[in-house]
PyMOL Python script that loads the backbone (N, CA, C, O; Angstrom):
from pymol import cmd

cmd.read_pdbstr("""\
ATOM      1  N   MET A   1      -9.711   4.313   1.694  1.00  0.00           N
ATOM      2  CA  MET A   1      -9.303   4.570   3.056  1.00  0.00           C
ATOM      3  C   MET A   1      -7.900   5.154   3.045  1.00  0.00           C
ATOM      4  O   MET A   1      -7.123   4.920   2.120  1.00  0.00           O
ATOM      5  N   LYS A   2      -7.597   5.896   4.058  1.00  0.00           N
ATOM      6  CA  LYS A   2      -6.267   6.497   4.158  1.00  0.00           C
ATOM      7  C   LYS A   2      -5.257   5.429   4.577  1.00  0.00           C
ATOM      8  O   LYS A   2      -5.488   4.656   5.507  1.00  0.00           O
ATOM      9  N   VAL A   3      -4.128   5.410   3.858  1.00  0.00           N
ATOM     10  CA  VAL A   3      -3.029   4.505   4.182  1.00  0.00           C
ATOM     11  C   VAL A   3      -1.715   5.271   4.101  1.00  0.00           C
ATOM     12  O   VAL A   3      -1.575   6.215   3.323  1.00  0.00           O
ATOM     13  N   MET A   4      -0.768   4.854   4.908  1.00  0.00           N
ATOM     14  CA  MET A   4       0.562   5.457   4.880  1.00  0.00           C
ATOM     15  C   MET A   4       1.516   4.422   4.305  1.00  0.00           C
ATOM     16  O   MET A   4       1.577   3.289   4.780  1.00  0.00           O
ATOM     17  N   LEU A   5       2.255   4.817   3.284  1.00  0.00           N
ATOM     18  CA  LEU A   5       3.215   3.929   2.637  1.00  0.00           C
ATOM     19  C   LEU A   5       4.614   4.422   2.945  1.00  0.00           C
ATOM     20  O   LEU A   5       4.904   5.615   2.854  1.00  0.00           O
ATOM     21  N   ARG A   6       5.481   3.481   3.312  1.00  0.00           N
ATOM     22  CA  ARG A   6       6.889   3.825   3.541  1.00  0.00           C
ATOM     23  C   ARG A   6       7.747   2.718   2.954  1.00  0.00           C
ATOM     24  O   ARG A   6       7.260   1.635   2.629  1.00  0.00           O
ATOM     25  N   LYS A   7       9.027   3.010   2.825  1.00  0.00           N
ATOM     26  CA  LYS A   7       9.968   2.041   2.281  1.00  0.00           C
ATOM     27  C   LYS A   7      11.099   1.864   3.275  1.00  0.00           C
ATOM     28  O   LYS A   7      11.709   2.831   3.731  1.00  0.00           O
ATOM     29  N   ILE A   8      11.366   0.606   3.602  1.00  0.00           N
ATOM     30  CA  ILE A   8      12.472   0.274   4.503  1.00  0.00           C
ATOM     31  C   ILE A   8      13.389  -0.648   3.732  1.00  0.00           C
ATOM     32  O   ILE A   8      13.045  -1.797   3.455  1.00  0.00           O
ATOM     33  N   GLY A   9      14.563  -0.136   3.384  1.00  0.00           N
ATOM     34  CA  GLY A   9      15.473  -0.884   2.515  1.00  0.00           C
ATOM     35  C   GLY A   9      14.830  -1.016   1.146  1.00  0.00           C
ATOM     36  O   GLY A   9      14.510  -0.013   0.509  1.00  0.00           O
ATOM     37  N   GLU A  10      14.640  -2.232   0.696  1.00  0.00           N
ATOM     38  CA  GLU A  10      13.985  -2.482  -0.593  1.00  0.00           C
ATOM     39  C   GLU A  10      12.531  -2.910  -0.423  1.00  0.00           C
ATOM     40  O   GLU A  10      11.859  -3.228  -1.404  1.00  0.00           O
ATOM     41  N   THR A  11      12.042  -2.922   0.815  1.00  0.00           N
ATOM     42  CA  THR A  11      10.699  -3.403   1.116  1.00  0.00           C
ATOM     43  C   THR A  11       9.752  -2.249   1.409  1.00  0.00           C
ATOM     44  O   THR A  11      10.087  -1.331   2.158  1.00  0.00           O
ATOM     45  N   TYR A  12       8.564  -2.303   0.811  1.00  0.00           N
ATOM     46  CA  TYR A  12       7.520  -1.333   1.125  1.00  0.00           C
ATOM     47  C   TYR A  12       6.687  -1.861   2.276  1.00  0.00           C
ATOM     48  O   TYR A  12       6.460  -3.066   2.385  1.00  0.00           O
ATOM     49  N   GLU A  13       6.229  -0.958   3.137  1.00  0.00           N
ATOM     50  CA  GLU A  13       5.312  -1.293   4.215  1.00  0.00           C
ATOM     51  C   GLU A  13       4.142  -0.332   4.160  1.00  0.00           C
ATOM     52  O   GLU A  13       4.283   0.814   3.734  1.00  0.00           O
ATOM     53  N   ILE A  14       2.986  -0.808   4.596  1.00  0.00           N
ATOM     54  CA  ILE A  14       1.796   0.016   4.601  1.00  0.00           C
ATOM     55  C   ILE A  14       1.221   0.026   6.015  1.00  0.00           C
ATOM     56  O   ILE A  14       1.247  -0.986   6.716  1.00  0.00           O
ATOM     57  N   TYR A  15       0.700   1.186   6.421  1.00  0.00           N
ATOM     58  CA  TYR A  15       0.042   1.320   7.716  1.00  0.00           C
ATOM     59  C   TYR A  15      -1.361   1.846   7.460  1.00  0.00           C
ATOM     60  O   TYR A  15      -1.545   2.842   6.761  1.00  0.00           O
ATOM     61  N   VAL A  16      -2.347   1.165   8.032  1.00  0.00           N
ATOM     62  CA  VAL A  16      -3.749   1.567   7.900  1.00  0.00           C
ATOM     63  C   VAL A  16      -4.203   2.043   9.279  1.00  0.00           C
ATOM     64  O   VAL A  16      -4.541   1.225  10.135  1.00  0.00           O
ATOM     65  N   PRO A  17      -4.214   3.384   9.503  1.00  0.00           N
ATOM     66  CA  PRO A  17      -4.543   3.904  10.832  1.00  0.00           C
ATOM     67  C   PRO A  17      -5.929   3.482  11.326  1.00  0.00           C
ATOM     68  O   PRO A  17      -6.105   3.200  12.511  1.00  0.00           O
ATOM     69  N   LYS A  18      -6.899   3.439  10.434  1.00  0.00           N
ATOM     70  CA  LYS A  18      -8.272   3.097  10.818  1.00  0.00           C
ATOM     71  C   LYS A  18      -8.357   1.699  11.434  1.00  0.00           C
ATOM     72  O   LYS A  18      -9.201   1.450  12.295  1.00  0.00           O
ATOM     73  N   LYS A  19      -7.495   0.799  11.000  1.00  0.00           N
ATOM     74  CA  LYS A  19      -7.477  -0.575  11.500  1.00  0.00           C
ATOM     75  C   LYS A  19      -6.294  -0.846  12.429  1.00  0.00           C
ATOM     76  O   LYS A  19      -6.156  -1.954  12.948  1.00  0.00           O
ATOM     77  N   ASP A  20      -5.433   0.167  12.644  1.00  0.00           N
ATOM     78  CA  ASP A  20      -4.197   0.006  13.394  1.00  0.00           C
ATOM     79  C   ASP A  20      -3.435  -1.228  12.894  1.00  0.00           C
ATOM     80  O   ASP A  20      -3.037  -2.102  13.664  1.00  0.00           O
ATOM     81  N   LEU A  21      -3.253  -1.256  11.580  1.00  0.00           N
ATOM     82  CA  LEU A  21      -2.664  -2.403  10.894  1.00  0.00           C
ATOM     83  C   LEU A  21      -1.394  -1.978  10.175  1.00  0.00           C
ATOM     84  O   LEU A  21      -1.394  -1.002   9.424  1.00  0.00           O
ATOM     85  N   GLU A  22      -0.325  -2.703  10.404  1.00  0.00           N
ATOM     86  CA  GLU A  22       0.943  -2.465   9.714  1.00  0.00           C
ATOM     87  C   GLU A  22       1.390  -3.780   9.093  1.00  0.00           C
ATOM     88  O   GLU A  22       1.548  -4.784   9.789  1.00  0.00           O
ATOM     89  N   GLU A  23       1.594  -3.767   7.764  1.00  0.00           N
ATOM     90  CA  GLU A  23       1.961  -4.987   7.046  1.00  0.00           C
ATOM     91  C   GLU A  23       2.951  -4.674   5.940  1.00  0.00           C
ATOM     92  O   GLU A  23       3.018  -3.545   5.455  1.00  0.00           O
ATOM     93  N   LYS A  24       3.722  -5.686   5.543  1.00  0.00           N
ATOM     94  CA  LYS A  24       4.635  -5.558   4.409  1.00  0.00           C
ATOM     95  C   LYS A  24       3.873  -5.751   3.116  1.00  0.00           C
ATOM     96  O   LYS A  24       2.921  -6.528   3.047  1.00  0.00           O
ATOM     97  N   VAL A  25       4.309  -5.028   2.084  1.00  0.00           N
ATOM     98  CA  VAL A  25       3.773  -5.225   0.739  1.00  0.00           C
ATOM     99  C   VAL A  25       4.478  -6.453   0.170  1.00  0.00           C
ATOM    100  O   VAL A  25       5.706  -6.490   0.101  1.00  0.00           O
ATOM    101  N   VAL A  26       3.703  -7.455  -0.236  1.00  0.00           N
ATOM    102  CA  VAL A  26       4.284  -8.705  -0.718  1.00  0.00           C
ATOM    103  C   VAL A  26       4.196  -8.864  -2.226  1.00  0.00           C
ATOM    104  O   VAL A  26       4.897  -9.698  -2.800  1.00  0.00           O
ATOM    105  N   GLU A  27       3.335  -8.065  -2.888  1.00  0.00           N
ATOM    106  CA  GLU A  27       3.189  -8.158  -4.335  1.00  0.00           C
ATOM    107  C   GLU A  27       2.669  -6.836  -4.874  1.00  0.00           C
ATOM    108  O   GLU A  27       1.842  -6.178  -4.242  1.00  0.00           O
ATOM    109  N   MET A  28       3.164  -6.449  -6.054  1.00  0.00           N
ATOM    110  CA  MET A  28       2.721  -5.221  -6.709  1.00  0.00           C
ATOM    111  C   MET A  28       2.446  -5.500  -8.179  1.00  0.00           C
ATOM    112  O   MET A  28       3.121  -6.316  -8.807  1.00  0.00           O
ATOM    113  N   GLU A  29       1.454  -4.817  -8.714  1.00  0.00           N
ATOM    114  CA  GLU A  29       1.118  -4.971 -10.130  1.00  0.00           C
ATOM    115  C   GLU A  29       2.211  -4.394 -11.023  1.00  0.00           C
ATOM    116  O   GLU A  29       2.500  -4.933 -12.091  1.00  0.00           O
ATOM    117  N   LYS A  30       2.818  -3.291 -10.578  1.00  0.00           N
ATOM    118  CA  LYS A  30       3.834  -2.589 -11.370  1.00  0.00           C
ATOM    119  C   LYS A  30       5.161  -2.551 -10.616  1.00  0.00           C
ATOM    120  O   LYS A  30       5.271  -3.088  -9.513  1.00  0.00           O
ATOM    121  N   ASP A  31       6.164  -1.916 -11.214  1.00  0.00           N
ATOM    122  CA  ASP A  31       7.474  -1.787 -10.563  1.00  0.00           C
ATOM    123  C   ASP A  31       7.434  -0.855  -9.364  1.00  0.00           C
ATOM    124  O   ASP A  31       8.250  -0.981  -8.451  1.00  0.00           O
ATOM    125  N   THR A  32       6.490   0.080  -9.360  1.00  0.00           N
ATOM    126  CA  THR A  32       6.286   0.976  -8.229  1.00  0.00           C
ATOM    127  C   THR A  32       4.873   0.740  -7.706  1.00  0.00           C
ATOM    128  O   THR A  32       4.049   0.151  -8.406  1.00  0.00           O
ATOM    129  N   PRO A  33       4.582   1.188  -6.494  1.00  0.00           N
ATOM    130  CA  PRO A  33       3.236   0.961  -5.959  1.00  0.00           C
ATOM    131  C   PRO A  33       2.161   1.858  -6.579  1.00  0.00           C
ATOM    132  O   PRO A  33       0.973   1.669  -6.316  1.00  0.00           O
ATOM    133  N   TRP A  34       2.561   2.816  -7.388  1.00  0.00           N
ATOM    134  CA  TRP A  34       1.623   3.835  -7.869  1.00  0.00           C
ATOM    135  C   TRP A  34       0.883   3.426  -9.137  1.00  0.00           C
ATOM    136  O   TRP A  34       1.469   2.908 -10.088  1.00  0.00           O
ATOM    137  N   GLY A  35      -0.432   3.679  -9.119  1.00  0.00           N
ATOM    138  CA  GLY A  35      -1.249   3.482 -10.310  1.00  0.00           C
ATOM    139  C   GLY A  35      -1.635   2.045 -10.601  1.00  0.00           C
ATOM    140  O   GLY A  35      -2.099   1.738 -11.700  1.00  0.00           O
ATOM    141  N   GLY A  36      -1.455   1.181  -9.657  1.00  0.00           N
ATOM    142  CA  GLY A  36      -1.825  -0.222  -9.817  1.00  0.00           C
ATOM    143  C   GLY A  36      -2.284  -0.767  -8.482  1.00  0.00           C
ATOM    144  O   GLY A  36      -2.637  -0.003  -7.585  1.00  0.00           O
ATOM    145  N   TRP A  37      -2.281  -2.078  -8.344  1.00  0.00           N
ATOM    146  CA  TRP A  37      -2.672  -2.673  -7.073  1.00  0.00           C
ATOM    147  C   TRP A  37      -1.448  -3.173  -6.325  1.00  0.00           C
ATOM    148  O   TRP A  37      -0.416  -3.495  -6.913  1.00  0.00           O
ATOM    149  N   ILE A  38      -1.600  -3.226  -5.012  1.00  0.00           N
ATOM    150  CA  ILE A  38      -0.592  -3.836  -4.154  1.00  0.00           C
ATOM    151  C   ILE A  38      -1.295  -4.842  -3.246  1.00  0.00           C
ATOM    152  O   ILE A  38      -2.457  -4.656  -2.887  1.00  0.00           O
ATOM    153  N   ARG A  39      -0.586  -5.906  -2.880  1.00  0.00           N
ATOM    154  CA  ARG A  39      -1.117  -6.897  -1.936  1.00  0.00           C
ATOM    155  C   ARG A  39      -0.208  -6.890  -0.719  1.00  0.00           C
ATOM    156  O   ARG A  39       1.017  -6.890  -0.838  1.00  0.00           O
ATOM    157  N   ILE A  40      -0.837  -6.884   0.466  1.00  0.00           N
ATOM    158  CA  ILE A  40      -0.048  -6.885   1.695  1.00  0.00           C
ATOM    159  C   ILE A  40      -0.081  -8.276   2.333  1.00  0.00           C
ATOM    160  O   ILE A  40      -0.854  -9.140   1.919  1.00  0.00           O
ATOM    161  N   ALA A  41       0.757  -8.481   3.334  1.00  0.00           N
ATOM    162  CA  ALA A  41       0.985  -9.804   3.908  1.00  0.00           C
ATOM    163  C   ALA A  41      -0.273 -10.485   4.447  1.00  0.00           C
ATOM    164  O   ALA A  41      -0.334 -11.714   4.466  1.00  0.00           O
ATOM    165  N   ASN A  42      -1.269  -9.730   4.882  1.00  0.00           N
ATOM    166  CA  ASN A  42      -2.480 -10.362   5.417  1.00  0.00           C
ATOM    167  C   ASN A  42      -3.479 -10.742   4.321  1.00  0.00           C
ATOM    168  O   ASN A  42      -4.553 -11.265   4.618  1.00  0.00           O
ATOM    169  N   GLY A  43      -3.129 -10.479   3.045  1.00  0.00           N
ATOM    170  CA  GLY A  43      -3.989 -10.853   1.930  1.00  0.00           C
ATOM    171  C   GLY A  43      -4.830  -9.731   1.354  1.00  0.00           C
ATOM    172  O   GLY A  43      -5.432  -9.902   0.293  1.00  0.00           O
ATOM    173  N   TRP A  44      -4.888  -8.598   2.015  1.00  0.00           N
ATOM    174  CA  TRP A  44      -5.666  -7.476   1.498  1.00  0.00           C
ATOM    175  C   TRP A  44      -4.996  -6.922   0.247  1.00  0.00           C
ATOM    176  O   TRP A  44      -3.770  -6.939   0.131  1.00  0.00           O
ATOM    177  N   THR A  45      -5.804  -6.431  -0.686  1.00  0.00           N
ATOM    178  CA  THR A  45      -5.317  -5.805  -1.910  1.00  0.00           C
ATOM    179  C   THR A  45      -5.882  -4.398  -1.988  1.00  0.00           C
ATOM    180  O   THR A  45      -7.065  -4.171  -1.733  1.00  0.00           O
ATOM    181  N   PHE A  46      -5.014  -3.454  -2.346  1.00  0.00           N
ATOM    182  CA  PHE A  46      -5.402  -2.049  -2.463  1.00  0.00           C
ATOM    183  C   PHE A  46      -5.127  -1.534  -3.866  1.00  0.00           C
ATOM    184  O   PHE A  46      -4.100  -1.854  -4.465  1.00  0.00           O
ATOM    185  N   ALA A  47      -6.053  -0.733  -4.389  1.00  0.00           N
ATOM    186  CA  ALA A  47      -5.819   0.022  -5.616  1.00  0.00           C
ATOM    187  C   ALA A  47      -5.164   1.327  -5.192  1.00  0.00           C
ATOM    188  O   ALA A  47      -5.744   2.104  -4.433  1.00  0.00           O
ATOM    189  N   MET A  48      -3.954   1.565  -5.686  1.00  0.00           N
ATOM    190  CA  MET A  48      -3.195   2.742  -5.282  1.00  0.00           C
ATOM    191  C   MET A  48      -3.383   3.870  -6.291  1.00  0.00           C
ATOM    192  O   MET A  48      -3.591   3.616  -7.477  1.00  0.00           O
ATOM    193  N   PRO A  49      -3.310   5.115  -5.822  1.00  0.00           N
ATOM    194  CA  PRO A  49      -3.482   6.246  -6.733  1.00  0.00           C
ATOM    195  C   PRO A  49      -2.277   6.419  -7.659  1.00  0.00           C
ATOM    196  O   PRO A  49      -1.183   5.929  -7.377  1.00  0.00           O
ATOM    197  N   ASP A  50      -2.502   7.124  -8.767  1.00  0.00           N
ATOM    198  CA  ASP A  50      -1.393   7.489  -9.656  1.00  0.00           C
ATOM    199  C   ASP A  50      -0.575   8.581  -8.996  1.00  0.00           C
ATOM    200  O   ASP A  50      -1.108   9.618  -8.602  1.00  0.00           O
ATOM    201  N   MET A  51       0.714   8.343  -8.877  1.00  0.00           N
ATOM    202  CA  MET A  51       1.648   9.312  -8.297  1.00  0.00           C
ATOM    203  C   MET A  51       2.950   9.183  -9.077  1.00  0.00           C
ATOM    204  O   MET A  51       3.210   8.140  -9.678  1.00  0.00           O
ATOM    205  N   PRO A  52       3.769  10.227  -9.073  1.00  0.00           N
ATOM    206  CA  PRO A  52       5.074  10.110  -9.727  1.00  0.00           C
ATOM    207  C   PRO A  52       5.928   9.025  -9.057  1.00  0.00           C
ATOM    208  O   PRO A  52       5.846   8.827  -7.845  1.00  0.00           O
ATOM    209  N   ALA A  53       6.730   8.339  -9.836  1.00  0.00           N
ATOM    210  CA  ALA A  53       7.570   7.259  -9.319  1.00  0.00           C
ATOM    211  C   ALA A  53       8.539   7.747  -8.243  1.00  0.00           C
ATOM    212  O   ALA A  53       8.937   6.977  -7.368  1.00  0.00           O
ATOM    213  N   ASP A  54       8.920   9.029  -8.307  1.00  0.00           N
ATOM    214  CA  ASP A  54       9.880   9.561  -7.335  1.00  0.00           C
ATOM    215  C   ASP A  54       9.209  10.251  -6.144  1.00  0.00           C
ATOM    216  O   ASP A  54       9.840  11.076  -5.482  1.00  0.00           O
ATOM    217  N   THR A  55       7.949   9.930  -5.861  1.00  0.00           N
ATOM    218  CA  THR A  55       7.244  10.500  -4.706  1.00  0.00           C
ATOM    219  C   THR A  55       8.010  10.171  -3.431  1.00  0.00           C
ATOM    220  O   THR A  55       8.386   9.023  -3.195  1.00  0.00           O
ATOM    221  N   ARG A  56       8.235  11.194  -2.616  1.00  0.00           N
ATOM    222  CA  ARG A  56       8.986  10.992  -1.365  1.00  0.00           C
ATOM    223  C   ARG A  56       8.147  10.217  -0.365  1.00  0.00           C
ATOM    224  O   ARG A  56       6.955  10.472  -0.194  1.00  0.00           O
ATOM    225  N   LEU A  57       8.790   9.272   0.285  1.00  0.00           N
ATOM    226  CA  LEU A  57       8.130   8.443   1.290  1.00  0.00           C
ATOM    227  C   LEU A  57       8.701   8.747   2.659  1.00  0.00           C
ATOM    228  O   LEU A  57       9.868   9.132   2.742  1.00  0.00           O
ATOM    229  N   PRO A  58       7.955   8.598   3.730  1.00  0.00           N
ATOM    230  CA  PRO A  58       6.595   8.095   3.800  1.00  0.00           C
ATOM    231  C   PRO A  58       5.580   9.131   3.312  1.00  0.00           C
ATOM    232  O   PRO A  58       5.820  10.338   3.364  1.00  0.00           O
ATOM    233  N   VAL A  59       4.437   8.619   2.836  1.00  0.00           N
ATOM    234  CA  VAL A  59       3.373   9.477   2.356  1.00  0.00           C
ATOM    235  C   VAL A  59       2.028   8.828   2.691  1.00  0.00           C
ATOM    236  O   VAL A  59       1.883   7.607   2.640  1.00  0.00           O
ATOM    237  N   THR A  60       1.053   9.665   3.033  1.00  0.00           N
ATOM    238  CA  THR A  60      -0.300   9.188   3.287  1.00  0.00           C
ATOM    239  C   THR A  60      -1.146   9.482   2.062  1.00  0.00           C
ATOM    240  O   THR A  60      -1.162  10.608   1.564  1.00  0.00           O
ATOM    241  N   VAL A  61      -1.852   8.461   1.577  1.00  0.00           N
ATOM    242  CA  VAL A  61      -2.682   8.595   0.373  1.00  0.00           C
ATOM    243  C   VAL A  61      -4.038   7.936   0.608  1.00  0.00           C
ATOM    244  O   VAL A  61      -4.229   7.199   1.576  1.00  0.00           O
ATOM    245  N   GLU A  62      -4.957   8.211  -0.280  1.00  0.00           N
ATOM    246  CA  GLU A  62      -6.263   7.554  -0.274  1.00  0.00           C
ATOM    247  C   GLU A  62      -6.178   6.354  -1.213  1.00  0.00           C
ATOM    248  O   GLU A  62      -5.977   6.516  -2.417  1.00  0.00           O
ATOM    249  N   ALA A  63      -6.331   5.163  -0.668  1.00  0.00           N
ATOM    250  CA  ALA A  63      -6.285   3.929  -1.454  1.00  0.00           C
ATOM    251  C   ALA A  63      -7.632   3.215  -1.297  1.00  0.00           C
ATOM    252  O   ALA A  63      -8.330   3.394  -0.299  1.00  0.00           O
ATOM    253  N   ARG A  64      -7.974   2.418  -2.280  1.00  0.00           N
ATOM    254  CA  ARG A  64      -9.245   1.693  -2.246  1.00  0.00           C
ATOM    255  C   ARG A  64      -8.962   0.210  -2.057  1.00  0.00           C
ATOM    256  O   ARG A  64      -8.222  -0.402  -2.828  1.00  0.00           O
ATOM    257  N   ARG A  65      -9.562  -0.353  -1.022  1.00  0.00           N
ATOM    258  CA  ARG A  65      -9.398  -1.783  -0.781  1.00  0.00           C
ATOM    259  C   ARG A  65     -10.254  -2.546  -1.781  1.00  0.00           C
ATOM    260  O   ARG A  65     -11.464  -2.337  -1.861  1.00  0.00           O
ATOM    261  N   ILE A  66      -9.618  -3.434  -2.546  1.00  0.00           N
ATOM    262  CA  ILE A  66     -10.326  -4.131  -3.614  1.00  0.00           C
ATOM    263  C   ILE A  66     -10.369  -5.635  -3.402  1.00  0.00           C
ATOM    264  O   ILE A  66     -10.945  -6.349  -4.223  1.00  0.00           O
ATOM    265  N   GLY A  67      -9.787  -6.127  -2.345  1.00  0.00           N
ATOM    266  CA  GLY A  67      -9.824  -7.566  -2.108  1.00  0.00           C
ATOM    267  C   GLY A  67      -9.126  -7.960  -0.835  1.00  0.00           C
ATOM    268  O   GLY A  67      -8.430  -7.166  -0.202  1.00  0.00           O
ATOM    269  N   GLY A  68      -9.333  -9.218  -0.473  1.00  0.00           N
ATOM    270  CA  GLY A  68      -8.687  -9.755   0.714  1.00  0.00           C
ATOM    271  C   GLY A  68      -9.702 -10.231   1.706  1.00  0.00           C
ATOM    272  O   GLY A  68     -10.908 -10.106   1.491  1.00  0.00           O
ATOM    273  N   GLU A  69      -9.222 -10.772   2.783  1.00  0.00           N
ATOM    274  CA  GLU A  69     -10.085 -11.309   3.832  1.00  0.00           C
ATOM    275  C   GLU A  69     -10.910 -10.214   4.477  1.00  0.00           C
ATOM    276  O   GLU A  69     -10.448  -9.082   4.621  1.00  0.00           O
ATOM    277  N   GLU A  70     -12.126 -10.548   4.865  1.00  0.00           N
ATOM    278  CA  GLU A  70     -12.984  -9.608   5.587  1.00  0.00           C
ATOM    279  C   GLU A  70     -12.602  -9.619   7.055  1.00  0.00           C
ATOM    280  O   GLU A  70     -11.994 -10.569   7.548  1.00  0.00           O
ATOM    281  N   ASP A  71     -12.970  -8.539   7.748  1.00  0.00           N
ATOM    282  CA  ASP A  71     -12.667  -8.418   9.190  1.00  0.00           C
ATOM    283  C   ASP A  71     -13.369  -9.493   9.980  1.00  0.00           C
ATOM    284  O   ASP A  71     -13.233  -9.549  11.203  1.00  0.00           O
TER     285      ASP A  71
END
""", "prot")
cmd.dss("prot")
cmd.show_as("cartoon", "prot")
cmd.util.cbc("prot")
cmd.orient("prot")
């Protein structure tokens, strides 16, 4: 699903337009959100695409939801 990732200070936030959901990223598999999984505050986990570490934010990408509470 399409998600928009942005950074505010040292915190990443994700927006899921399809669900009108905005949440903070609370855990990441790697030092950057790219090429691993991220977990957001509501418990959902996304597999993020591989991107360069210096990718300018905000950016909209295709991420795959791999876990978390169902709707």
